[in-house]
C-alpha positions in Angstrom: 197.6 134.7 132.4 198.6 138.6 132.4 198.2 140.6 129.5 200.5 143.2 128.6 200.0 146.4 125.6 201.8 147.3 122.9 201.6 151.0 121.4 200.7 151.0 117.7 202.6 153.5 116.6 205.9 151.8 117.4 208.2 151.0 114.7 209.1 147.3 114.7 213.0 148.3 116.0 211.5 149.4 119.2 212.2 147.5 122.1 208.5 146.9 123.2 208.8 145.2 119.9 211.4 143.4 120.3 210.5 142.3 123.9 207.4 141.3 122.6 209.0 138.9 119.6 211.5 137.4 121.5 208.5 136.1 124.3 206.6 132.4 123.7 205.4 132.3 120.1 201.7 131.1 121.2 198.7 133.3 121.0 198.3 133.4 124.4 201.6 135.2 124.8 200.7 137.4 121.5 200.5 141.1 123.1 197.3 143.4 122.9 197.0 146.4 121.6 195.9 149.5 123.3 192.2 150.0 123.3 190.4 152.6 121.0 190.4 156.2 122.6 187.7 157.5 123.0 188.3 160.9 121.7 188.8 159.6 117.7 185.3 159.1 118.1 184.4 162.5 118.9 186.0 164.6 115.9 183.8 166.8 114.3 185.2 165.8 110.9 184.5 161.9 112.1 183.7 159.4 109.5 183.7 155.4 109.9 185.9 154.9 106.3 188.7 157.5 107.8 188.9 156.5 111.0 189.2 152.4 110.0 191.9 153.4 107.6 193.9 154.6 110.3 194.0 151.7 111.9 196.5 149.6 109.3 199.5 149.4 111.8 197.2 148.0 114.5 198.4 144.7 115.6 195.3 143.3 115.8 192.7 140.4 113.6 189.5 141.7 112.0 187.4 139.7 114.2 188.9 141.3 117.5 188.9 144.7 115.9 185.0 144.0 115.4 184.0 142.2 119.3 185.9 145.5 120.1 184.0 148.2 118.2 180.9 146.0 119.8 181.8 146.3 122.9 181.7 150.2 122.3 178.9 150.2 120.9 177.4 148.7 124.1 179.1 150.3 126.4 178.0 153.7 124.7 174.5 152.4 124.6 174.4 152.0 128.4 175.8 155.2 129.2 173.0 156.8 126.9 170.3 154.5 129.4 172.0 155.9 132.5 172.1 159.1 131.4 167.9 159.2 130.5 167.3 157.6 133.9 169.9 160.1 136.0 167.3 163.0 134.1 164.2 161.3 133.4 162.5 164.2 135.6 163.8 166.8 133.8 162.6 164.9 130.4 159.1 164.9 131.6 159.2 168.5 132.6 160.2 169.6 129.1 157.6 167.0 127.5 155.0 169.3 130.0 156.8 172.6 129.1 155.5 171.8 125.4 152.1 171.4 126.1 150.2 174.2 124.9 152.4 174.7 121.7 150.0 174.0 119.3 147.9 177.5 119.6 151.2 179.1 119.4 152.1 177.6 116.5 148.6 178.6 115.1 149.3 182.2 116.6 152.3 182.4 113.9 150.5 180.5 111.2 147.7 183.5 111.5 150.2 185.7 111.5 152.6 184.7 108.6 149.0 184.5 106.7 148.0 187.9 107.8 151.7 189.0 106.3 151.2 187.1 103.0 148.3 189.0 102.5 149.7 192.3 103.5 152.6 191.3 100.7 150.6 190.9 98.2 148.5 193.8 98.9 151.3 195.6 98.8 152.7 193.8 95.1 149.2 194.9 93.7 149.6 198.9 94.8 153.1 198.4 93.1 151.7 196.8 90.1 149.1 199.4 90.1 151.7 202.1 90.5 153.6 200.7 87.5 150.5 200.7 84.8 150.1 204.4 85.7 153.4 205.2 85.5 153.9 203.8 82.3 150.4 205.3 81.3 152.2 208.6 82.3 155.0 207.8 80.2 153.2 207.5 76.9 151.4 210.5 77.5 154.2 212.4 78.0 155.4 210.9 74.4 152.6 211.6 72.8 153.0 215.8 74.2 156.6 215.7 73.2 155.5 214.3 69.5 152.4 217.1 69.3 155.3 219.6 70.6 157.5 219.0 68.1 154.6 218.5 65.4 153.2 222.0 66.6 156.9 224.0 66.2 157.6 222.7 63.0 154.2 224.1 61.9 154.7 227.9 63.6 158.4 227.3 61.8 156.2 226.6 58.4 153.7 229.3 58.4 157.0 231.6 59.9 158.8 230.9 56.6 155.4 230.8 54.3 154.6 234.4 55.5 157.6 235.5 55.1 158.3 233.7 51.5 155.0 235.7 50.9 156.0 239.5 51.7 159.2 238.9 50.3 157.8 238.0 46.7 154.9 240.1 46.8 156.6 243.5 47.7 158.7 244.6 44.9 161.4 246.9 45.8 162.1 250.3 43.5 165.1 249.2 40.7 167.7 251.5 42.3 167.2 250.2 45.7 167.3 246.5 44.3 170.7 247.4 42.5 172.6 248.9 45.9 171.2 245.4 47.6 172.7 243.6 45.4 175.9 245.3 46.0 176.0 244.4 49.2 174.2 240.8 49.4 176.0 239.0 46.2 179.0 237.9 45.4 181.0 239.6 42.5 179.4 237.3 40.0 175.8 238.7 40.5 176.6 242.4 41.2 176.7 243.1 37.6 173.4 241.2 37.0 171.4 244.4 37.5 167.4 244.2 37.8 165.3 242.3 34.6 161.7 242.6 34.7 161.6 244.8 38.1 163.1 242.2 40.6 167.2 240.9 40.5 167.9 238.3 39.7 169.8 237.4 42.8 166.9 238.3 45.1 164.9 235.9 42.8 167.4 233.2 43.5 167.3 234.1 47.3 163.5 233.2 46.7 163.7 230.7 45.1 165.7 229.0 48.0 163.6 230.2 50.8 161.0 228.6 48.4 162.6 225.0 48.9 162.9 225.5 52.6 159.4 226.1 53.0 158.9 223.3 50.4 160.8 220.5 52.6 158.9 221.6 56.3 155.7 220.7 54.4 156.6 217.7 52.9 158.0 216.8 56.7 154.6 217.6 58.0 152.9 215.4 55.2 149.0 214.9 55.4 149.0 217.4 58.6 145.7 219.0 58.7 147.3 222.8 58.9 149.9 221.7 56.0 147.1 220.5 54.0 145.5 224.4 54.7 148.4 226.3 53.6 148.4 224.2 50.1 146.7 227.6 48.4 149.5 230.0 49.3 152.0 227.4 48.5 150.4 227.8 45.4 149.9 231.5 45.1 153.8 231.7 45.8 154.6 229.2 43.4 152.8 231.0 40.9 154.4 234.6 42.1 157.2 233.2 41.4 157.4 231.7 38.1 155.7 235.1 36.8 159.1 236.8 38.5 161.5 234.5 36.7 158.9 234.2 33.5 159.5 237.9 33.0 163.1 237.9 33.7 163.9 234.9 31.2 162.1 237.1 28.4 163.6 240.7 29.3 166.9 238.6 28.7 166.1 236.3 25.8 164.7 240.1 24.2 167.7 241.9 25.1 169.9 238.6 23.8 171.8 238.5 27.0 172.4 234.5 27.0 174.3 234.4 30.1 171.7 236.2 32.2 169.3 233.3 30.2 171.6 230.8 31.6 171.4 231.9 35.0 168.0 232.4 35.4 167.8 228.9 34.0 169.4 227.8 36.3 167.3 229.6 38.7 164.1 227.5 37.0 167.0 224.1 37.9 167.0 225.2 41.5 162.9 225.3 41.5 162.5 222.4 40.2 160.9 223.7 37.1 162.7 223.3 34.4 160.3 222.2 32.5 158.4 225.5 32.8 161.1 227.5 31.7 161.0 225.4 28.7 157.6 226.0 27.9 159.1 230.3 28.5 161.6 229.6 25.6 158.7 228.1 23.3 156.4 230.5 23.9 158.8 232.9 23.1 159.8 231.4 20.0 156.6 231.2 18.8 
């Protein structure tokens, strides 16, 4: 009995299908499908499930398909065996060429261990440098803080020294009147001089005194600021003495407006209590 094949991809109305259906109805006369192509198994993305899903139109029973796949597997096994037998000598020479590879592997392992040791050394060096840089940064911050404190001390000393000179040196009454006309506003120009010191000048001294006080507070308990405390006390005493003299002169002259201005200067200095004491003393 001769076999004839049918292309599975042909439609049911194709001539091949028609000729097969017009033949004998016996199983022996059924057309055989084309053999499974070898190229289908060589696809890069080949998977059995995907390939079997493409055989749904194949005119073949499941058992026949299994038989064909087994035959294909046996054929591939024989081809592989023939390939190994044909290249047996080459396989043996390949195994011989691999002898002595342990020494090469050991050399590579030793090299890697040495490289690892070098990396660890570099890592340790980086950690030391990092700690050194961190220490230097802290030292720099400390130096910057000390420089800032030093500048504050210099400014404090300069302000205190200028205030001492301004409070101790008393100008001539005539010169005081001329300076007030240049530096004070219209309200202070007619104040005149009370007790040898103009009210406008006393006000300026008090403002400078408050600035020096603020500088001292910023320094806190710094030894330099503590050492200047006696000088600040002397300046305060001199300012209070000048204010007391000016207040007494204004009170005796019954210049109520000047009294109020002097009282305001006391308030600016934060010594309103001292003004009250002076007034009580005058009343007594």
